[in-house]
N, C-alpha and C positions, 0 to 999 in steps of 0.2 A: 504494500500500500504506500501511497505518497506520504512522505514525512514533512511536517510543517514545524518549524522552529525547534526541531530536534526532539521534542517531547509530545507534540500534538499530531497524532496520526489521523488517517482517514476515518476510522471507526469513531474516534472521539468527536470529530467534526460532525458526523452524521448524528451522533447522540445529542450533541448540543443543538443542532437544527431541529430535531424532533422535540426536545424539551421546550425550545422557544416556541415552536408551533403549538404545542399543547398549552403553554402558559398564556400566550398572547393571541393566538388565532391567526389565520391567514390575512385578515384585513389590517391588522396592526403592524405587520412586518414591514411594509414599505415606509410607514411613518417612523418606525424605530430605526430603519436603515438611513433614512433621510436625516434624522436627528444625530445619529452616530457620525455620519459623514460631515455634517455641519460642525460638530464638536471637534473632529479631527482637524478640519480646516482652520478653525479658530485656534487650536493648540499650535499648529504649524506656524500660523501668522504671529502668535505671541512669541514663539521661540525665535523666529526670524527677527522680530522687532527687538528682542532682548539682545541678540547677537549684534544687531546694527547699533544699538545704544552703546554696547561695550566697545565696538570698533570706533565710534565717534569719540568716546572718552579717551581711548588710547591715542587717537590722532591729536586731540586737543592737548593732551599731556605732552606729546612730542613737540607740538608747535610752541607751547609755553617754554619747554626746555631750550629750544632753538632761540626763542626770543630773549631769554635770559643770557644765553651765550653771546648773542649778537650785541646785547647791551654792554657786556663786559669788554668788548673790543674797543680799542681806542684807535681811530683812524690815523692819528699822528704817528703812532707806533708802527702801523702797517706801512706808511710811506717811508719812514726812516729805515725800516728793515729792507724794503725793496731798493732804496737808494744805495744802501751800504753793500748790497749783494749784486749791484749792477756791474756786469763785467766790462763795460765801456770805460769805467773810471780807472 
């Protein structure tokens, strides 16, 4: 039989389908499937939003670090060092 997720086989799936049919009836199954699909979509969206927010925080932190490094630089020192290392002199 086909194996699903390593522990859920074909017989188990058939048993689950039979139990669901007995509990909810044939008319409720489409509504349950629709609700389950909607819940999965919302979960995926929330997960993606969470990852995006984390990425934005990481980028903002890197930008702030670069800004601090740039503020530490003194343009006068940069020009002095380039003039002293100029091979034409």
